[in-house]
DRENRODREN-913466 format. One record per residue (C-alpha): x, y, z; residue in one letter. Coordinates in Angstrom, 1 decimal. Each point is the difference from the previous one (the first is absolute). Example, Ala and Ser with C-alpha at 12.3 -4.5 7.8 and 13.67 -1.06 7.14 Angstrom:
BEGIN
@xx = 12.3	yy = -4.5	zz = 7.8	residuo = A
@xx = 1.4	yy = 3.4	zz = -0.7	residuo = S
# end
This chain:
BEGIN
@xx = 0.0	yy = 0.1	zz = 0.0	residuo = M
@xx = 1.4	yy = 3.2	zz = -1.0	residuo = I
@xx = -0.8	yy = 2.8	zz = 2.4	residuo = R
@xx = -0.8	yy = 3.5	zz = -1.8	residuo = I
@xx = -1.1	yy = 3.3	zz = 1.3	residuo = A
@xx = -1.7	yy = 2.8	zz = -1.9	residuo = I
@xx = 0.1	yy = 3.4	zz = 1.5	residuo = C
@xx = -1.8	yy = 3.0	zz = -1.8	residuo = D
@xx = -2.3	yy = 2.6	zz = 1.1	residuo = D
@xx = -2.0	yy = -0.4	zz = -3.1	residuo = N
@xx = -2.4	yy = -3.3	zz = 0.4	residuo = I
@xx = -0.2	yy = -0.1	zz = -3.9	residuo = D
@xx = 3.8	yy = -0.2	zz = -0.4	residuo = I
@xx = -0.2	yy = -2.8	zz = 2.7	residuo = I
@xx = -2.7	yy = -2.0	zz = -1.9	residuo = K
@xx = 1.7	yy = 0.3	zz = -3.2	residuo = Q
@xx = 3.3	yy = -1.2	zz = 1.4	residuo = L
@xx = -1.4	yy = -2.9	zz = 1.7	residuo = K
@xx = -2.1	yy = -1.2	zz = -2.8	residuo = D
@xx = 3.2	yy = 0.3	zz = -2.3	residuo = I
@xx = 2.0	yy = -2.1	zz = 2.8	residuo = I
@xx = -2.6	yy = -2.5	zz = 0.6	residuo = L
@xx = -0.8	yy = -0.5	zz = -3.7	residuo = N
@xx = 4.0	yy = -0.4	zz = -0.7	residuo = Y
@xx = 0.0	yy = -2.7	zz = 3.0	residuo = G
@xx = -3.0	yy = -1.9	zz = -1.6	residuo = K
@xx = 1.8	yy = 0.0	zz = -3.5	residuo = T
@xx = 3.3	yy = -1.2	zz = 1.4	residuo = N
@xx = -0.6	yy = -2.2	zz = 2.6	residuo = G
@xx = 0.8	yy = 2.3	zz = 3.1	residuo = Y
@xx = -1.7	yy = 0.3	zz = 3.3	residuo = Q
@xx = -0.2	yy = 3.5	zz = 1.3	residuo = F
@xx = -1.2	yy = 1.4	zz = 3.4	residuo = N
@xx = -0.9	yy = 3.6	zz = -0.3	residuo = I
@xx = -0.4	yy = 2.5	zz = 2.5	residuo = K
@xx = -1.0	yy = 3.6	zz = -0.6	residuo = T
@xx = 0.7	yy = 3.2	zz = 1.6	residuo = F
@xx = -1.6	yy = 3.4	zz = -0.4	residuo = N
@xx = 2.5	yy = 1.9	zz = 1.6	residuo = S
@xx = 3.9	yy = -0.1	zz = 0.8	residuo = G
@xx = -0.6	yy = 0.4	zz = 3.7	residuo = Q
@xx = -2.0	yy = -3.3	zz = -0.2	residuo = E
@xx = 2.3	yy = -1.9	zz = -2.0	residuo = L
@xx = 2.9	yy = 1.4	zz = 2.2	residuo = E
@xx = -1.3	yy = -1.3	zz = 3.3	residuo = K
@xx = -0.9	yy = -3.3	zz = -1.7	residuo = N
@xx = 3.5	yy = -0.6	zz = -1.4	residuo = M
@xx = 1.6	yy = 0.0	zz = 3.3	residuo = K
@xx = -1.5	yy = -3.2	zz = 0.7	residuo = N
@xx = -0.6	yy = -1.7	zz = -3.4	residuo = E
@xx = 2.3	yy = -0.8	zz = -2.8	residuo = I
@xx = -1.1	yy = 0.3	zz = -3.6	residuo = F
@xx = 1.6	yy = -1.4	zz = -3.0	residuo = D
@xx = -0.8	yy = 2.9	zz = -2.1	residuo = I
@xx = -1.6	yy = 3.6	zz = 0.6	residuo = I
@xx = -1.5	yy = 2.1	zz = -2.6	residuo = F
@xx = 0.4	yy = 3.5	zz = 1.6	residuo = L
@xx = -1.4	yy = 3.2	zz = -1.4	residuo = D
@xx = 2.3	yy = 2.8	zz = 0.3	residuo = V
@xx = -2.2	yy = 2.9	zz = 0.6	residuo = E
@xx = -1.9	yy = -1.0	zz = 3.1	residuo = L
@xx = -2.1	yy = 2.1	zz = 2.0	residuo = D
@xx = 1.9	yy = 1.0	zz = 3.3	residuo = G
@xx = 3.4	yy = -1.9	zz = -0.7	residuo = I
@xx = 1.8	yy = -0.6	zz = -3.3	residuo = L
@xx = 0.2	yy = -3.7	zz = -1.2	residuo = G
@xx = 3.8	yy = 0.5	zz = -0.3	residuo = I
@xx = 0.2	yy = 0.8	zz = 3.6	residuo = D
@xx = -1.7	yy = -2.9	zz = 0.8	residuo = I
@xx = 2.3	yy = -2.2	zz = -2.3	residuo = G
@xx = 2.8	yy = 1.8	zz = 2.0	residuo = K
@xx = -1.3	yy = -1.0	zz = 3.2	residuo = K
@xx = -0.3	yy = -3.6	zz = -1.0	residuo = L
@xx = 3.6	yy = -0.3	zz = -0.8	residuo = R
@xx = 1.7	yy = 2.3	zz = 2.5	residuo = D
@xx = -2.4	yy = -0.2	zz = 3.3	residuo = D
@xx = -1.3	yy = -3.6	zz = -0.5	residuo = I
@xx = 3.0	yy = -1.3	zz = -1.7	residuo = N
@xx = -1.9	yy = -1.8	zz = -2.4	residuo = N
@xx = 1.9	yy = -0.7	zz = -3.3	residuo = Y
@xx = -2.0	yy = -2.8	zz = -1.3	residuo = S
@xx = -3.3	yy = 1.3	zz = -1.0	residuo = T
@xx = 0.0	yy = 1.2	zz = -3.5	residuo = K
@xx = -1.5	yy = 3.6	zz = -0.6	residuo = I
@xx = -1.9	yy = 1.1	zz = -3.2	residuo = I
@xx = -0.5	yy = 3.7	zz = 0.1	residuo = Y
@xx = -3.3	yy = 1.1	zz = -1.7	residuo = V
@xx = -0.3	yy = 3.9	zz = -1.2	residuo = S
@xx = -1.1	yy = 2.2	zz = -2.5	residuo = S
@xx = 3.3	yy = 2.1	zz = 0.0	residuo = H
@xx = 3.2	yy = -1.8	zz = -1.4	residuo = Q
@xx = 2.3	yy = 2.7	zz = 1.9	residuo = H
@xx = -0.7	yy = -2.0	zz = 3.4	residuo = Y
@xx = 2.0	yy = -3.0	zz = -1.6	residuo = A
@xx = 3.3	yy = 1.8	zz = 0.7	residuo = I
@xx = -0.6	yy = 0.8	zz = 3.6	residuo = S
@xx = -1.9	yy = -3.4	zz = 0.4	residuo = A
@xx = 3.3	yy = -1.9	zz = -0.3	residuo = Y
@xx = 1.5	yy = 0.6	zz = 3.3	residuo = D
@xx = -2.8	yy = -2.7	zz = 1.3	residuo = S
@xx = 1.3	yy = -2.7	zz = -2.7	residuo = M
@xx = -3.4	yy = -0.3	zz = -2.1	residuo = P
@xx = 0.0	yy = -3.1	zz = -2.0	residuo = T
@xx = -2.1	yy = 2.0	zz = -2.8	residuo = D
@xx = -1.9	yy = 3.3	zz = -0.6	residuo = F
@xx = -3.5	yy = -0.1	zz = -1.5	residuo = I
@xx = -1.5	yy = 3.3	zz = -1.6	residuo = S
@xx = -3.8	yy = 0.7	zz = 0.1	residuo = K
@xx = -2.0	yy = -0.6	zz = -1.9	residuo = P
@xx = 0.7	yy = -3.6	zz = 0.1	residuo = F
@xx = 0.8	yy = -2.2	zz = -3.1	residuo = K
@xx = -1.0	yy = -3.4	zz = 0.9	residuo = I
@xx = 3.2	yy = -1.7	zz = -1.9	residuo = E
@xx = 2.4	yy = 2.5	zz = 2.1	residuo = K
@xx = -1.8	yy = -1.3	zz = 3.3	residuo = V
@xx = 0.2	yy = -3.7	zz = -1.0	residuo = E
@xx = 3.6	yy = 0.6	zz = -1.1	residuo = K
@xx = 1.0	yy = 1.6	zz = 3.3	residuo = S
@xx = -1.7	yy = -3.1	zz = 1.7	residuo = I
@xx = 1.9	yy = -2.4	zz = -2.2	residuo = S
@xx = 3.5	yy = 1.6	zz = 1.0	residuo = N
@xx = -0.8	yy = 0.1	zz = 3.5	residuo = V
@xx = -1.0	yy = -3.6	zz = 0.0	residuo = L
@xx = 3.1	yy = -1.2	zz = -1.5	residuo = K
@xx = 2.0	yy = 2.0	zz = 2.5	residuo = L
@xx = -1.8	yy = -1.3	zz = 2.7	residuo = L
@xx = 0.8	yy = -3.4	zz = -1.4	residuo = N
@xx = -3.5	yy = -1.2	zz = 0.3	residuo = F
@xx = 0.8	yy = -2.1	zz = -3.0	residuo = I
@xx = -0.2	yy = -3.3	zz = 1.5	residuo = K
@xx = 3.5	yy = -1.8	zz = 0.4	residuo = K
@xx = 0.8	yy = -2.8	zz = 2.4	residuo = D
@xx = 3.0	yy = -0.7	zz = 2.4	residuo = F
@xx = 0.7	yy = -3.8	zz = -0.3	residuo = I
@xx = 1.9	yy = -1.5	zz = 2.8	residuo = Y
@xx = 0.1	yy = -3.7	zz = 1.3	residuo = N
@xx = -0.7	yy = -0.9	zz = 3.7	residuo = S
@xx = -0.4	yy = -3.5	zz = 1.6	residuo = N
@xx = 0.4	yy = -1.6	zz = -3.4	residuo = G
@xx = -2.7	yy = 1.8	zz = -1.7	residuo = K
@xx = 0.3	yy = 2.8	zz = -2.7	residuo = T
@xx = -2.3	yy = 3.1	zz = 1.3	residuo = N
@xx = -0.7	yy = 3.2	zz = -1.6	residuo = K
@xx = -1.4	yy = 3.3	zz = 1.3	residuo = V
@xx = -0.6	yy = 3.3	zz = -1.6	residuo = L
@xx = 2.7	yy = 2.5	zz = 0.1	residuo = L
@xx = -2.6	yy = 2.6	zz = 0.7	residuo = N
@xx = -1.0	yy = -1.9	zz = 3.4	residuo = D
@xx = 3.5	yy = -0.2	zz = 1.4	residuo = I
@xx = 0.6	yy = 2.7	zz = 2.5	residuo = V
@xx = 3.8	yy = -1.2	zz = 0.9	residuo = Y
@xx = 2.4	yy = -2.6	zz = 0.0	residuo = F
@xx = 2.4	yy = -0.8	zz = 3.3	residuo = E
@xx = 2.9	yy = -2.0	zz = 0.0	residuo = S
@xx = 1.6	yy = -2.2	zz = 2.8	residuo = Y
@xx = 3.1	yy = -1.6	zz = -1.0	residuo = R
@xx = -1.2	yy = -2.1	zz = -3.1	residuo = N
@xx = -3.7	yy = 0.2	zz = 0.8	residuo = V
@xx = -2.5	yy = 2.4	zz = -1.5	residuo = V
@xx = -3.2	yy = 1.2	zz = 1.5	residuo = K
@xx = -2.6	yy = 1.3	zz = -2.5	residuo = I
@xx = -2.7	yy = 2.2	zz = 1.6	residuo = V
@xx = -3.2	yy = 1.1	zz = -2.2	residuo = T
@xx = -2.4	yy = 2.7	zz = 0.4	residuo = I
@xx = -2.6	yy = -2.2	zz = 1.4	residuo = D
@xx = 2.2	yy = -1.0	zz = 3.0	residuo = G
@xx = 1.1	yy = -3.3	zz = -1.3	residuo = K
@xx = 3.7	yy = -1.3	zz = 0.3	residuo = E
@xx = 2.0	yy = -3.1	zz = -1.5	residuo = D
@xx = 3.6	yy = -0.8	zz = -0.1	residuo = K
@xx = 2.6	yy = -1.5	zz = -2.2	residuo = F
@xx = 3.5	yy = -0.6	zz = -0.8	residuo = Y
@xx = 1.7	yy = 2.9	zz = -1.8	residuo = S
@xx = 2.0	yy = 3.4	zz = 0.5	residuo = T
@xx = -1.1	yy = 3.2	zz = -0.6	residuo = L
@xx = 2.2	yy = 0.5	zz = -2.9	residuo = K
@xx = -1.5	yy = -3.0	zz = -1.9	residuo = Q
@xx = -3.5	yy = 1.7	zz = 1.0	residuo = V
@xx = 0.8	yy = 3.5	zz = -1.5	residuo = M
@xx = 1.3	yy = -1.9	zz = -3.3	residuo = N
@xx = -3.1	yy = -1.9	zz = -0.3	residuo = N
@xx = -2.2	yy = 2.9	zz = 0.8	residuo = I
@xx = 1.1	yy = 2.2	zz = -2.6	residuo = N
@xx = -2.2	yy = 2.9	zz = 0.9	residuo = S
@xx = 0.3	yy = 3.7	zz = 0.9	residuo = K
@xx = -2.6	yy = -0.5	zz = 2.8	residuo = T
@xx = 2.4	yy = -1.4	zz = 2.3	residuo = F
@xx = 3.1	yy = 1.0	zz = 1.5	residuo = I
@xx = 2.6	yy = -1.4	zz = 2.4	residuo = Q
@xx = 0.6	yy = 2.7	zz = 2.7	residuo = Q
@xx = 1.6	yy = -2.3	zz = 2.7	residuo = H
@xx = 2.2	yy = -3.1	zz = -0.3	residuo = K
@xx = -3.1	yy = -2.2	zz = 1.5	residuo = S
@xx = -3.2	yy = 1.5	zz = -1.8	residuo = F
@xx = -1.3	yy = 0.8	zz = -3.5	residuo = I
@xx = -2.9	yy = 2.5	zz = 0.0	residuo = V
@xx = -2.8	yy = 0.7	zz = -2.3	residuo = N
@xx = -0.2	yy = 3.7	zz = -0.7	residuo = I
@xx = -3.7	yy = 0.0	zz = -0.5	residuo = E
@xx = -0.4	yy = -1.0	zz = 3.8	residuo = Y
@xx = 2.2	yy = 2.7	zz = 1.5	residuo = I
@xx = -1.8	yy = 2.5	zz = 1.7	residuo = T
@xx = 2.5	yy = 2.1	zz = 1.9	residuo = K
@xx = 3.7	yy = 0.3	zz = 0.6	residuo = I
@xx = 1.0	yy = 0.8	zz = 3.4	residuo = E
@xx = 3.6	yy = 0.4	zz = 1.0	residuo = K
@xx = 1.5	yy = -3.6	zz = -0.9	residuo = N
@xx = -3.2	yy = -1.6	zz = -0.1	residuo = T
@xx = -2.6	yy = -0.6	zz = -2.9	residuo = I
@xx = -3.7	yy = -0.2	zz = 1.2	residuo = I
@xx = -2.0	yy = -2.4	zz = -2.1	residuo = L
@xx = -4.0	yy = 0.1	zz = -0.5	residuo = V
@xx = -0.4	yy = -2.8	zz = 2.5	residuo = N
@xx = 1.8	yy = 2.2	zz = 2.5	residuo = N
@xx = 3.2	yy = -2.4	zz = -0.1	residuo = Q
@xx = 3.1	yy = 1.8	zz = 0.7	residuo = E
@xx = 3.1	yy = -1.0	zz = -2.4	residuo = I
@xx = 3.3	yy = 1.3	zz = 0.7	residuo = P
@xx = 2.1	yy = 1.8	zz = -2.6	residuo = I
@xx = 3.9	yy = -0.4	zz = 0.0	residuo = S
@xx = 1.3	yy = 3.6	zz = 0.6	residuo = R
@xx = 2.2	yy = 0.2	zz = -3.2	residuo = D
@xx = -3.2	yy = -0.9	zz = -2.0	residuo = K
@xx = -2.4	yy = 2.8	zz = 1.1	residuo = I
@xx = 0.6	yy = 2.3	zz = -2.7	residuo = K
@xx = -0.1	yy = -3.0	zz = -2.4	residuo = Y
@xx = -3.4	yy = -0.6	zz = 1.2	residuo = V
@xx = -1.4	yy = 3.2	zz = -0.3	residuo = K
@xx = 1.4	yy = 0.4	zz = -3.5	residuo = Q
@xx = -1.5	yy = -3.3	zz = -1.0	residuo = M
@xx = -3.3	yy = 1.3	zz = 1.0	residuo = I
@xx = 0.4	yy = 3.0	zz = -1.7	residuo = L
@xx = 1.1	yy = -1.9	zz = -3.2	residuo = N
@xx = -2.9	yy = -2.4	zz = 0.2	residuo = Y
@xx = -2.4	yy = 3.0	zz = 0.3	residuo = E
@xx = 1.2	yy = 1.5	zz = -3.0	residuo = R
@xx = 0.2	yy = -3.0	zz = -2.1	residuo = Y
@xx = -2.3	yy = -0.7	zz = -2.8	residuo = L
# end
């Protein structure tokens, strides 16, 4: 399930966007959970407690600019995983929006093909294309969706795999071999004993990564800058 927020003070715009997104999902086999917000304050309050995969955010909201909300998401909440798609009637906002690392900028009035292209690009970026991680455990070959893996943890030659639904499994390997098998920009090795899925990072506090399940994962001191840069690169990658 892909979690999407739409924030605009124009109800007609919200309905139009929602219809386009749902039709795209129906046509292409994606399931979207969409929440709508009529004000920036409402979205700002909600996004402190809920993580969205994508936010369609109007730039010119009453009371607070969408760009300011985007900056708060990045700078105050330390959320680098949510993809922001700005919506506006004025192209000149595109430059000032860059600081909040948006994935795209859509002009009003909408062109359906432009919105659909933007959704397609973000889904590729989010790696929602189904790819499996295959491993052997207890004499059996198992597979799990890469999208569902939160992190890997290694102890000697045993690797623990933890998924978003809280399930765990173990198999014999090394993290080096795991990284080679993953071959995905979504995962980073920020510590000698851990590989983490960028999509599930909610905060970076000092030498610690906070994941969506509130799990705290250490970062090696010499890799803090590397981790932040990898997240930034991932956000800008299309």
